[in-house]
Each structure stands twice: as C-alpha cells, then as structure tokens.
Predicted model as a PDB file, atoms N, CA, C, CB and O in Angstrom, pLDDT in the B-factor column:
MODEL        1                                                                  
ATOM      1  N   MET A   1       0.895  -1.177  -0.042  1.00 40.00           N  
ATOM      2  CA  MET A   1      -0.039  -0.078   0.008  1.00 40.00           C  
ATOM      3  C   MET A   1       0.896   1.253   0.000  1.00 40.00           C  
ATOM      4  CB  MET A   1      -1.032  -0.197   1.364  1.00 40.00           C  
ATOM      5  O   MET A   1       1.887   1.320   0.728  1.00 40.00           O  
ATOM      6  N   SER A   2       0.572   2.147  -0.740  1.00 46.00           N  
ATOM      7  CA  SER A   2       1.425   3.475  -0.943  1.00 46.00           C  
ATOM      8  C   SER A   2       0.780   4.504  -0.341  1.00 46.00           C  
ATOM      9  CB  SER A   2       1.670   3.896  -2.394  1.00 46.00           C  
ATOM     10  O   SER A   2      -0.389   4.346   0.010  1.00 46.00           O  
ATOM     11  N   SER A   3       1.412   5.655  -0.140  1.00 46.00           N  
ATOM     12  CA  SER A   3       0.890   6.768   0.566  1.00 46.00           C  
ATOM     13  C   SER A   3      -0.381   7.413  -0.120  1.00 46.00           C  
ATOM     14  CB  SER A   3       1.990   7.783   0.710  1.00 46.00           C  
ATOM     15  O   SER A   3      -1.199   8.092   0.500  1.00 46.00           O  
ATOM     16  N   SER A   4      -0.457   7.113  -1.518  1.00 49.00           N  
ATOM     17  CA  SER A   4      -1.566   7.673  -2.137  1.00 49.00           C  
ATOM     18  C   SER A   4      -2.826   6.579  -1.908  1.00 49.00           C  
ATOM     19  CB  SER A   4      -1.194   7.979  -3.730  1.00 49.00           C  
ATOM     20  O   SER A   4      -3.801   6.685  -2.653  1.00 49.00           O  
ATOM     21  N   ASP A   5      -2.812   5.738  -1.084  1.00 50.00           N  
ATOM     22  CA  ASP A   5      -4.144   4.768  -0.977  1.00 50.00           C  
ATOM     23  C   ASP A   5      -4.504   5.120   0.551  1.00 50.00           C  
ATOM     24  CB  ASP A   5      -3.820   2.861  -1.266  1.00 50.00           C  
ATOM     25  O   ASP A   5      -3.725   5.398   1.462  1.00 50.00           O  
ATOM     26  N   ASP A   6      -5.936   5.027   0.573  1.00 48.00           N  
ATOM     27  CA  ASP A   6      -6.672   5.334   1.798  1.00 48.00           C  
ATOM     28  C   ASP A   6      -6.421   4.068   2.573  1.00 48.00           C  
ATOM     29  CB  ASP A   6      -8.268   5.680   1.576  1.00 48.00           C  
ATOM     30  O   ASP A   6      -6.563   2.968   2.039  1.00 48.00           O  
ATOM     31  N   LEU A   7      -6.051   4.212   3.819  1.00 42.00           N  
ATOM     32  CA  LEU A   7      -5.653   3.110   4.713  1.00 42.00           C  
ATOM     33  C   LEU A   7      -6.926   2.377   5.000  1.00 42.00           C  
ATOM     34  CB  LEU A   7      -4.937   3.611   6.052  1.00 42.00           C  
ATOM     35  O   LEU A   7      -6.823   1.164   5.186  1.00 42.00           O  
ATOM     36  N   ALA A   8      -8.183   2.964   5.068  1.00 41.00           N  
ATOM     37  CA  ALA A   8      -9.248   2.183   5.200  1.00 41.00           C  
ATOM     38  C   ALA A   8      -9.867   1.441   4.302  1.00 41.00           C  
ATOM     39  CB  ALA A   8      -9.983   2.746   5.582  1.00 41.00           C  
ATOM     40  O   ALA A   8     -10.683   0.573   4.614  1.00 41.00           O  
ATOM     41  N   GLY A   9      -9.480   1.761   2.918  1.00 60.00           N  
ATOM     42  CA  GLY A   9     -10.262   0.954   1.836  1.00 60.00           C  
ATOM     43  C   GLY A   9      -9.382   0.722   0.722  1.00 60.00           C  
ATOM     44  O   GLY A   9      -9.825   0.177  -0.289  1.00 60.00           O  
ATOM     45  N   GLY A  10      -8.045   1.122   0.814  1.00 65.00           N  
ATOM     46  CA  GLY A  10      -7.156   0.964  -0.400  1.00 65.00           C  
ATOM     47  C   GLY A  10      -7.463   1.776  -1.608  1.00 65.00           C  
ATOM     48  O   GLY A  10      -6.949   1.573  -2.707  1.00 65.00           O  
ATOM     49  N   LYS A  11      -8.356   2.735  -1.334  1.00 80.00           N  
ATOM     50  CA  LYS A  11      -8.607   3.662  -2.484  1.00 80.00           C  
ATOM     51  C   LYS A  11      -7.779   4.789  -2.694  1.00 80.00           C  
ATOM     52  CB  LYS A  11      -9.839   4.164  -2.411  1.00 80.00           C  
ATOM     53  O   LYS A  11      -7.464   5.388  -1.666  1.00 80.00           O  
ATOM     54  N   LYS A  12      -7.332   5.244  -3.797  1.00 88.00           N  
ATOM     55  CA  LYS A  12      -6.591   6.095  -4.043  1.00 88.00           C  
ATOM     56  C   LYS A  12      -6.907   7.522  -3.516  1.00 88.00           C  
ATOM     57  CB  LYS A  12      -6.464   5.990  -5.241  1.00 88.00           C  
ATOM     58  O   LYS A  12      -8.063   7.926  -3.647  1.00 88.00           O  
ATOM     59  N   THR A  13      -6.077   8.231  -2.996  1.00 90.00           N  
ATOM     60  CA  THR A  13      -6.308   9.559  -2.437  1.00 90.00           C  
ATOM     61  C   THR A  13      -5.365  10.705  -2.860  1.00 90.00           C  
ATOM     62  CB  THR A  13      -6.248   9.444  -1.006  1.00 90.00           C  
ATOM     63  O   THR A  13      -5.560  11.867  -2.503  1.00 90.00           O  
ATOM     64  N   SER A  14      -4.372  10.336  -3.609  1.00 94.00           N  
ATOM     65  CA  SER A  14      -3.505  11.481  -4.236  1.00 94.00           C  
ATOM     66  C   SER A  14      -3.129  10.880  -5.515  1.00 94.00           C  
ATOM     67  CB  SER A  14      -2.142  11.948  -3.345  1.00 94.00           C  
ATOM     68  O   SER A  14      -3.058   9.661  -5.677  1.00 94.00           O  
ATOM     69  N   TRP A  15      -2.879  11.783  -6.457  1.00 96.00           N  
ATOM     70  CA  TRP A  15      -2.632  11.596  -7.870  1.00 96.00           C  
ATOM     71  C   TRP A  15      -1.144  12.370  -8.202  1.00 96.00           C  
ATOM     72  CB  TRP A  15      -3.971  12.250  -8.768  1.00 96.00           C  
ATOM     73  O   TRP A  15      -1.215  13.330  -8.970  1.00 96.00           O  
ATOM     74  N   PRO A  16      -0.088  12.081  -7.778  1.00 95.00           N  
ATOM     75  CA  PRO A  16       1.095  12.750  -8.241  1.00 95.00           C  
ATOM     76  C   PRO A  16       1.355  12.742  -9.692  1.00 95.00           C  
ATOM     77  CB  PRO A  16       2.194  12.204  -7.612  1.00 95.00           C  
ATOM     78  O   PRO A  16       2.003  13.654 -10.205  1.00 95.00           O  
ATOM     79  N   GLU A  17       0.916  11.829 -10.332  1.00 96.00           N  
ATOM     80  CA  GLU A  17       1.108  11.874 -11.809  1.00 96.00           C  
ATOM     81  C   GLU A  17       0.495  12.789 -12.567  1.00 96.00           C  
ATOM     82  CB  GLU A  17       0.780  10.793 -12.355  1.00 96.00           C  
ATOM     83  O   GLU A  17       0.895  12.931 -13.723  1.00 96.00           O  
ATOM     84  N   VAL A  18      -0.537  13.549 -12.098  1.00 96.00           N  
ATOM     85  CA  VAL A  18      -1.269  14.613 -12.756  1.00 96.00           C  
ATOM     86  C   VAL A  18      -0.490  15.918 -12.721  1.00 96.00           C  
ATOM     87  CB  VAL A  18      -2.629  14.796 -12.107  1.00 96.00           C  
ATOM     88  O   VAL A  18      -0.838  16.865 -13.426  1.00 96.00           O  
ATOM     89  N   VAL A  19       0.694  15.989 -11.807  1.00 93.00           N  
ATOM     90  CA  VAL A  19       1.355  17.368 -11.697  1.00 93.00           C  
ATOM     91  C   VAL A  19       1.873  17.571 -13.058  1.00 93.00           C  
ATOM     92  CB  VAL A  19       2.557  17.485 -10.560  1.00 93.00           C  
ATOM     93  O   VAL A  19       2.458  16.707 -13.711  1.00 93.00           O  
ATOM     94  N   GLY A  20       1.588  18.920 -13.489  1.00 92.00           N  
ATOM     95  CA  GLY A  20       2.083  19.407 -14.882  1.00 92.00           C  
ATOM     96  C   GLY A  20       1.158  19.157 -15.855  1.00 92.00           C  
ATOM     97  O   GLY A  20       1.444  19.516 -16.998  1.00 92.00           O  
ATOM     98  N   LEU A  21       0.076  18.600 -15.646  1.00 94.00           N  
ATOM     99  CA  LEU A  21      -0.998  18.308 -16.687  1.00 94.00           C  
ATOM    100  C   LEU A  21      -1.942  19.572 -16.633  1.00 94.00           C  
ATOM    101  CB  LEU A  21      -1.855  16.853 -16.356  1.00 94.00           C  
ATOM    102  O   LEU A  21      -1.875  20.399 -15.723  1.00 94.00           O  
ATOM    103  N   THR A  22      -2.832  19.647 -17.691  1.00 94.00           N  
ATOM    104  CA  THR A  22      -3.997  20.671 -17.651  1.00 94.00           C  
ATOM    105  C   THR A  22      -4.984  20.146 -16.727  1.00 94.00           C  
ATOM    106  CB  THR A  22      -4.689  20.932 -19.073  1.00 94.00           C  
ATOM    107  O   THR A  22      -5.024  18.966 -16.376  1.00 94.00           O  
ATOM    108  N   ILE A  23      -5.819  21.099 -16.323  1.00 95.00           N  
ATOM    109  CA  ILE A  23      -6.790  20.754 -15.253  1.00 95.00           C  
ATOM    110  C   ILE A  23      -7.716  19.787 -15.876  1.00 95.00           C  
ATOM    111  CB  ILE A  23      -7.569  22.011 -14.668  1.00 95.00           C  
ATOM    112  O   ILE A  23      -8.095  18.901 -15.110  1.00 95.00           O  
ATOM    113  N   LYS A  24      -8.158  19.747 -17.048  1.00 97.00           N  
ATOM    114  CA  LYS A  24      -9.006  19.010 -17.767  1.00 97.00           C  
ATOM    115  C   LYS A  24      -8.345  17.650 -17.774  1.00 97.00           C  
ATOM    116  CB  LYS A  24      -9.278  19.607 -19.127  1.00 97.00           C  
ATOM    117  O   LYS A  24      -9.033  16.682 -17.449  1.00 97.00           O  
ATOM    118  N   GLU A  25      -7.013  17.473 -18.131  1.00 97.00           N  
ATOM    119  CA  GLU A  25      -6.486  16.138 -18.261  1.00 97.00           C  
ATOM    120  C   GLU A  25      -6.427  15.611 -16.741  1.00 97.00           C  
ATOM    121  CB  GLU A  25      -4.995  16.136 -19.041  1.00 97.00           C  
ATOM    122  O   GLU A  25      -6.834  14.468 -16.530  1.00 97.00           O  
ATOM    123  N   ALA A  26      -5.981  16.323 -15.759  1.00 97.00           N  
ATOM    124  CA  ALA A  26      -6.085  15.939 -14.414  1.00 97.00           C  
ATOM    125  C   ALA A  26      -7.323  15.337 -13.990  1.00 97.00           C  
ATOM    126  CB  ALA A  26      -5.850  16.990 -13.639  1.00 97.00           C  
ATOM    127  O   ALA A  26      -7.389  14.245 -13.426  1.00 97.00           O  
ATOM    128  N   LYS A  27      -8.402  16.149 -14.301  1.00 97.00           N  
ATOM    129  CA  LYS A  27      -9.757  15.688 -13.839  1.00 97.00           C  
ATOM    130  C   LYS A  27     -10.169  14.387 -14.618  1.00 97.00           C  
ATOM    131  CB  LYS A  27     -10.863  16.855 -14.073  1.00 97.00           C  
ATOM    132  O   LYS A  27     -10.812  13.516 -14.030  1.00 97.00           O  
ATOM    133  N   GLU A  28      -9.813  14.249 -15.909  1.00 98.00           N  
ATOM    134  CA  GLU A  28     -10.080  12.811 -16.416  1.00 98.00           C  
ATOM    135  C   GLU A  28      -9.355  11.790 -15.843  1.00 98.00           C  
ATOM    136  CB  GLU A  28      -9.842  12.671 -17.781  1.00 98.00           C  
ATOM    137  O   GLU A  28      -9.990  10.752 -15.660  1.00 98.00           O  
ATOM    138  N   ILE A  29      -8.002  11.801 -15.453  1.00 97.00           N  
ATOM    139  CA  ILE A  29      -7.445  10.902 -14.847  1.00 97.00           C  
ATOM    140  C   ILE A  29      -7.747  10.540 -13.369  1.00 97.00           C  
ATOM    141  CB  ILE A  29      -6.319  11.173 -15.027  1.00 97.00           C  
ATOM    142  O   ILE A  29      -7.686   9.383 -12.953  1.00 97.00           O  
ATOM    143  N   ILE A  30      -8.086  11.641 -12.580  1.00 97.00           N  
ATOM    144  CA  ILE A  30      -8.684  11.364 -11.366  1.00 97.00           C  
ATOM    145  C   ILE A  30     -10.152  10.589 -11.485  1.00 97.00           C  
ATOM    146  CB  ILE A  30      -8.799  12.707 -10.645  1.00 97.00           C  
ATOM    147  O   ILE A  30     -10.398   9.586 -10.814  1.00 97.00           O  
ATOM    148  N   LEU A  31     -10.946  11.082 -12.274  1.00 97.00           N  
ATOM    149  CA  LEU A  31     -12.223  10.446 -12.500  1.00 97.00           C  
ATOM    150  C   LEU A  31     -12.140   8.984 -12.910  1.00 97.00           C  
ATOM    151  CB  LEU A  31     -12.953  11.191 -13.525  1.00 97.00           C  
ATOM    152  O   LEU A  31     -13.041   8.271 -12.469  1.00 97.00           O  
ATOM    153  N   LYS A  32     -11.277   8.450 -13.627  1.00 96.00           N  
ATOM    154  CA  LYS A  32     -11.047   7.243 -13.935  1.00 96.00           C  
ATOM    155  C   LYS A  32     -10.937   6.225 -12.612  1.00 96.00           C  
ATOM    156  CB  LYS A  32      -9.863   7.306 -14.765  1.00 96.00           C  
ATOM    157  O   LYS A  32     -11.524   5.157 -12.435  1.00 96.00           O  
ATOM    158  N   ASP A  33     -10.099   6.835 -11.848  1.00 95.00           N  
ATOM    159  CA  ASP A  33      -9.800   6.215 -10.617  1.00 95.00           C  
ATOM    160  C   ASP A  33     -10.878   6.343  -9.501  1.00 95.00           C  
ATOM    161  CB  ASP A  33      -8.551   6.763 -10.153  1.00 95.00           C  
ATOM    162  O   ASP A  33     -11.016   5.469  -8.645  1.00 95.00           O  
ATOM    163  N   LYS A  34     -11.627   7.458  -9.547  1.00 95.00           N  
ATOM    164  CA  LYS A  34     -12.486   7.693  -8.535  1.00 95.00           C  
ATOM    165  C   LYS A  34     -13.835   8.423  -9.256  1.00 95.00           C  
ATOM    166  CB  LYS A  34     -11.715   8.590  -7.389  1.00 95.00           C  
ATOM    167  O   LYS A  34     -13.990   9.642  -9.186  1.00 95.00           O  
ATOM    168  N   PRO A  35     -14.616   7.703  -9.828  1.00 95.00           N  
ATOM    169  CA  PRO A  35     -15.594   8.171 -10.446  1.00 95.00           C  
ATOM    170  C   PRO A  35     -16.672   9.193  -9.762  1.00 95.00           C  
ATOM    171  CB  PRO A  35     -16.121   7.106 -10.879  1.00 95.00           C  
ATOM    172  O   PRO A  35     -17.287  10.071 -10.367  1.00 95.00           O  
ATOM    173  N   ASP A  36     -16.754   8.928  -8.551  1.00 94.00           N  
ATOM    174  CA  ASP A  36     -17.643   9.690  -7.773  1.00 94.00           C  
ATOM    175  C   ASP A  36     -16.840  11.006  -7.084  1.00 94.00           C  
ATOM    176  CB  ASP A  36     -18.291   8.691  -6.665  1.00 94.00           C  
ATOM    177  O   ASP A  36     -17.377  11.594  -6.144  1.00 94.00           O  
ATOM    178  N   ALA A  37     -15.765  11.360  -7.505  1.00 96.00           N  
ATOM    179  CA  ALA A  37     -15.015  12.317  -7.000  1.00 96.00           C  
ATOM    180  C   ALA A  37     -15.712  13.733  -7.315  1.00 96.00           C  
ATOM    181  CB  ALA A  37     -13.619  12.162  -7.550  1.00 96.00           C  
ATOM    182  O   ALA A  37     -16.165  13.984  -8.431  1.00 96.00           O  
ATOM    183  N   ASP A  38     -15.762  14.679  -6.188  1.00 97.00           N  
ATOM    184  CA  ASP A  38     -16.095  16.020  -6.338  1.00 97.00           C  
ATOM    185  C   ASP A  38     -14.964  16.822  -6.574  1.00 97.00           C  
ATOM    186  CB  ASP A  38     -16.781  16.493  -5.256  1.00 97.00           C  
ATOM    187  O   ASP A  38     -14.400  17.262  -5.572  1.00 97.00           O  
ATOM    188  N   ILE A  39     -14.569  17.071  -7.533  1.00 97.00           N  
ATOM    189  CA  ILE A  39     -13.116  17.741  -7.919  1.00 97.00           C  
ATOM    190  C   ILE A  39     -13.405  19.301  -7.819  1.00 97.00           C  
ATOM    191  CB  ILE A  39     -12.524  17.298  -9.628  1.00 97.00           C  
ATOM    192  O   ILE A  39     -14.304  19.862  -8.445  1.00 97.00           O  
ATOM    193  N   VAL A  40     -12.583  19.883  -7.006  1.00 96.00           N  
ATOM    194  CA  VAL A  40     -12.543  21.327  -6.739  1.00 96.00           C  
ATOM    195  C   VAL A  40     -11.193  21.842  -7.197  1.00 96.00           C  
ATOM    196  CB  VAL A  40     -12.785  21.649  -5.215  1.00 96.00           C  
ATOM    197  O   VAL A  40     -10.159  21.278  -6.841  1.00 96.00           O  
ATOM    198  N   THR A  41     -11.192  22.880  -7.963  1.00 96.00           N  
ATOM    199  CA  THR A  41      -9.832  23.519  -8.381  1.00 96.00           C  
ATOM    200  C   THR A  41      -9.706  24.766  -7.561  1.00 96.00           C  
ATOM    201  CB  THR A  41      -9.738  23.889 -10.004  1.00 96.00           C  
ATOM    202  O   THR A  41     -10.574  25.638  -7.606  1.00 96.00           O  
ATOM    203  N   VAL A  42      -8.439  24.879  -6.672  1.00 95.00           N  
ATOM    204  CA  VAL A  42      -8.154  25.803  -5.858  1.00 95.00           C  
ATOM    205  C   VAL A  42      -6.848  26.480  -6.120  1.00 95.00           C  
ATOM    206  CB  VAL A  42      -8.236  25.298  -4.664  1.00 95.00           C  
ATOM    207  O   VAL A  42      -5.832  25.790  -6.207  1.00 95.00           O  
ATOM    208  N   PRO A  43      -6.795  27.811  -6.256  1.00 94.00           N  
ATOM    209  CA  PRO A  43      -5.482  28.483  -6.521  1.00 94.00           C  
ATOM    210  C   PRO A  43      -4.637  28.277  -5.213  1.00 94.00           C  
ATOM    211  CB  PRO A  43      -5.675  30.108  -6.889  1.00 94.00           C  
ATOM    212  O   PRO A  43      -5.133  28.459  -4.101  1.00 94.00           O  
ATOM    213  N   VAL A  44      -3.349  27.891  -5.400  1.00 92.00           N  
ATOM    214  CA  VAL A  44      -2.196  27.614  -4.554  1.00 92.00           C  
ATOM    215  C   VAL A  44      -2.278  28.877  -3.483  1.00 92.00           C  
ATOM    216  CB  VAL A  44      -0.702  27.534  -5.488  1.00 92.00           C  
ATOM    217  O   VAL A  44      -2.366  30.067  -3.786  1.00 92.00           O  
ATOM    218  N   GLY A  45      -2.232  28.362  -2.279  1.00 91.00           N  
ATOM    219  CA  GLY A  45      -2.252  29.469  -1.172  1.00 91.00           C  
ATOM    220  C   GLY A  45      -3.556  29.912  -0.585  1.00 91.00           C  
ATOM    221  O   GLY A  45      -3.625  30.627   0.414  1.00 91.00           O  
ATOM    222  N   SER A  46      -4.697  29.408  -1.316  1.00 93.00           N  
ATOM    223  CA  SER A  46      -5.871  29.692  -0.740  1.00 93.00           C  
ATOM    224  C   SER A  46      -6.323  29.010   0.482  1.00 93.00           C  
ATOM    225  CB  SER A  46      -6.725  29.538  -1.615  1.00 93.00           C  
ATOM    226  O   SER A  46      -5.883  27.900   0.780  1.00 93.00           O  
ATOM    227  N   ALA A  47      -7.234  29.671   1.239  1.00 94.00           N  
ATOM    228  CA  ALA A  47      -7.640  29.043   2.530  1.00 94.00           C  
ATOM    229  C   ALA A  47      -8.692  27.919   2.019  1.00 94.00           C  
ATOM    230  CB  ALA A  47      -8.335  30.207   3.659  1.00 94.00           C  
ATOM    231  O   ALA A  47      -9.417  28.030   1.030  1.00 94.00           O  
ATOM    232  N   VAL A  48      -8.626  26.871   2.858  1.00 95.00           N  
ATOM    233  CA  VAL A  48      -9.560  25.726   2.469  1.00 95.00           C  
ATOM    234  C   VAL A  48     -10.071  25.110   3.868  1.00 95.00           C  
ATOM    235  CB  VAL A  48      -8.740  24.530   1.496  1.00 95.00           C  
ATOM    236  O   VAL A  48      -9.468  25.163   4.940  1.00 95.00           O  
ATOM    237  N   THR A  49     -11.138  24.602   3.650  1.00 94.00           N  
ATOM    238  CA  THR A  49     -11.744  23.903   4.995  1.00 94.00           C  
ATOM    239  C   THR A  49     -11.024  22.739   5.397  1.00 94.00           C  
ATOM    240  CB  THR A  49     -13.226  23.430   4.838  1.00 94.00           C  
ATOM    241  O   THR A  49     -10.402  22.101   4.548  1.00 94.00           O  
ATOM    242  N   GLU A  50     -11.036  22.370   6.663  1.00 93.00           N  
ATOM    243  CA  GLU A  50     -10.420  21.059   6.838  1.00 93.00           C  
ATOM    244  C   GLU A  50     -11.383  20.031   7.283  1.00 93.00           C  
ATOM    245  CB  GLU A  50      -9.314  21.128   7.801  1.00 93.00           C  
ATOM    246  O   GLU A  50     -11.056  19.136   8.063  1.00 93.00           O  
ATOM    247  N   ASP A  51     -12.554  20.156   6.796  1.00 94.00           N  
ATOM    248  CA  ASP A  51     -13.597  19.144   6.976  1.00 94.00           C  
ATOM    249  C   ASP A  51     -13.305  17.927   6.140  1.00 94.00           C  
ATOM    250  CB  ASP A  51     -14.969  19.706   6.618  1.00 94.00           C  
ATOM    251  O   ASP A  51     -12.718  18.073   5.068  1.00 94.00           O  
ATOM    252  N   LEU A  52     -13.694  16.676   6.579  1.00 92.00           N  
ATOM    253  CA  LEU A  52     -13.320  15.467   5.778  1.00 92.00           C  
ATOM    254  C   LEU A  52     -14.521  15.208   4.925  1.00 92.00           C  
ATOM    255  CB  LEU A  52     -12.938  14.174   6.686  1.00 92.00           C  
ATOM    256  O   LEU A  52     -15.653  15.146   5.404  1.00 92.00           O  
ATOM    257  N   ARG A  53     -14.249  15.052   3.609  1.00 93.00           N  
ATOM    258  CA  ARG A  53     -15.325  14.807   2.579  1.00 93.00           C  
ATOM    259  C   ARG A  53     -14.668  13.692   1.831  1.00 93.00           C  
ATOM    260  CB  ARG A  53     -15.729  16.133   1.606  1.00 93.00           C  
ATOM    261  O   ARG A  53     -13.797  14.092   1.060  1.00 93.00           O  
ATOM    262  N   PRO A  54     -14.871  12.285   1.857  1.00 92.00           N  
ATOM    263  CA  PRO A  54     -14.167  11.277   1.226  1.00 92.00           C  
ATOM    264  C   PRO A  54     -14.255  11.564  -0.117  1.00 92.00           C  
ATOM    265  CB  PRO A  54     -14.613   9.964   1.529  1.00 92.00           C  
ATOM    266  O   PRO A  54     -13.202  11.344  -0.716  1.00 92.00           O  
ATOM    267  N   ASN A  55     -15.252  12.023  -0.857  1.00 94.00           N  
ATOM    268  CA  ASN A  55     -15.261  12.100  -2.194  1.00 94.00           C  
ATOM    269  C   ASN A  55     -14.672  13.471  -2.722  1.00 94.00           C  
ATOM    270  CB  ASN A  55     -16.630  11.865  -2.635  1.00 94.00           C  
ATOM    271  O   ASN A  55     -14.726  13.651  -3.939  1.00 94.00           O  
ATOM    272  N   ARG A  56     -14.152  14.391  -1.978  1.00 96.00           N  
ATOM    273  CA  ARG A  56     -13.658  15.630  -2.560  1.00 96.00           C  
ATOM    274  C   ARG A  56     -12.193  15.387  -3.007  1.00 96.00           C  
ATOM    275  CB  ARG A  56     -13.765  16.834  -1.520  1.00 96.00           C  
ATOM    276  O   ARG A  56     -11.459  14.743  -2.259  1.00 96.00           O  
ATOM    277  N   VAL A  57     -11.769  15.825  -4.080  1.00 96.00           N  
ATOM    278  CA  VAL A  57     -10.454  16.026  -4.423  1.00 96.00           C  
ATOM    279  C   VAL A  57     -10.243  17.457  -4.848  1.00 96.00           C  
ATOM    280  CB  VAL A  57     -10.056  15.081  -5.460  1.00 96.00           C  
ATOM    281  O   VAL A  57     -10.990  18.121  -5.567  1.00 96.00           O  
ATOM    282  N   ARG A  58      -9.137  17.816  -4.305  1.00 96.00           N  
ATOM    283  CA  ARG A  58      -8.819  19.420  -4.592  1.00 96.00           C  
ATOM    284  C   ARG A  58      -7.512  19.357  -5.520  1.00 96.00           C  
ATOM    285  CB  ARG A  58      -8.467  20.412  -3.019  1.00 96.00           C  
ATOM    286  O   ARG A  58      -6.512  18.684  -5.267  1.00 96.00           O  
ATOM    287  N   ILE A  59      -7.703  20.187  -6.651  1.00 96.00           N  
ATOM    288  CA  ILE A  59      -6.434  20.473  -7.510  1.00 96.00           C  
ATOM    289  C   ILE A  59      -6.153  21.749  -7.204  1.00 96.00           C  
ATOM    290  CB  ILE A  59      -6.555  20.312  -9.060  1.00 96.00           C  
ATOM    291  O   ILE A  59      -6.936  22.685  -7.368  1.00 96.00           O  
ATOM    292  N   PHE A  60      -4.853  21.841  -6.681  1.00 94.00           N  
ATOM    293  CA  PHE A  60      -4.142  23.152  -6.520  1.00 94.00           C  
ATOM    294  C   PHE A  60      -3.519  23.625  -7.797  1.00 94.00           C  
ATOM    295  CB  PHE A  60      -3.056  23.055  -5.458  1.00 94.00           C  
ATOM    296  O   PHE A  60      -2.775  22.880  -8.434  1.00 94.00           O  
ATOM    297  N   VAL A  61      -3.787  24.785  -8.171  1.00 94.00           N  
ATOM    298  CA  VAL A  61      -3.260  25.300  -9.287  1.00 94.00           C  
ATOM    299  C   VAL A  61      -2.588  26.486  -9.127  1.00 94.00           C  
ATOM    300  CB  VAL A  61      -4.142  25.438 -10.170  1.00 94.00           C  
ATOM    301  O   VAL A  61      -3.047  27.263  -8.290  1.00 94.00           O  
ATOM    302  N   GLY A  62      -1.548  26.821  -9.772  1.00 88.00           N  
ATOM    303  CA  GLY A  62      -0.754  28.064  -9.782  1.00 88.00           C  
ATOM    304  C   GLY A  62      -0.139  28.482 -11.018  1.00 88.00           C  
ATOM    305  O   GLY A  62      -0.085  27.690 -11.959  1.00 88.00           O  
ATOM    306  N   THR A  63       0.365  29.737 -11.115  1.00 70.00           N  
ATOM    307  CA  THR A  63       1.081  30.209 -12.301  1.00 70.00           C  
ATOM    308  C   THR A  63       2.342  29.752 -12.407  1.00 70.00           C  
ATOM    309  CB  THR A  63       1.150  31.552 -12.381  1.00 70.00           C  
ATOM    310  O   THR A  63       3.094  29.940 -11.451  1.00 70.00           O  
ATOM    311  N   VAL A  64       2.821  29.067 -13.577  1.00 63.00           N  
ATOM    312  CA  VAL A  64       4.316  28.591 -13.729  1.00 63.00           C  
ATOM    313  C   VAL A  64       4.885  29.492 -14.605  1.00 63.00           C  
ATOM    314  CB  VAL A  64       4.536  27.122 -14.284  1.00 63.00           C  
ATOM    315  O   VAL A  64       4.305  29.705 -15.670  1.00 63.00           O  
ATOM    316  N   ALA A  65       6.064  30.140 -14.310  1.00 54.00           N  
ATOM    317  CA  ALA A  65       6.856  31.147 -15.171  1.00 54.00           C  
ATOM    318  C   ALA A  65       7.905  30.525 -15.747  1.00 54.00           C  
ATOM    319  CB  ALA A  65       7.389  32.316 -14.446  1.00 54.00           C  
ATOM    320  O   ALA A  65       8.669  31.153 -16.480  1.00 54.00           O  
TER     321      ALA A  65                                                      
ENDMDL                                                                          
END                                                                             
C-alpha cells in the first residue's frame, strides 16, 4: 500500500502523476480512478476548509513562469 492509498479501503487519495498536466487532463485521470469524485480547483495558497469529505479531491493550481 502506498501513501496515495486510503488506509481504510485501499482507494487512491492522491495523484502525483497529474502534476504538470492541464486541469482537464488531471480531472479525467482522477475520475477514472474515483468516478464519484467531487473535484474542486483551488489556487495555491488559498484558504481551504479542513472538514473531511471522502469524495472531495482538490486540485491546487498556480502560475508557472
């Protein structure tokens, strides 16, 4: 089991392979692994809630120069 697996059910909880991809491409890959994902795009550095929602996946995006 890797760090990207949920300890409770072996379900994937992180997607390092989408780093550098477009938001659209990242969403497609995430939805293949987790079809019920509620994907939220968030600017890097933004405040986020700390409540646990098992179906939420946050994609943090920033400007690359």
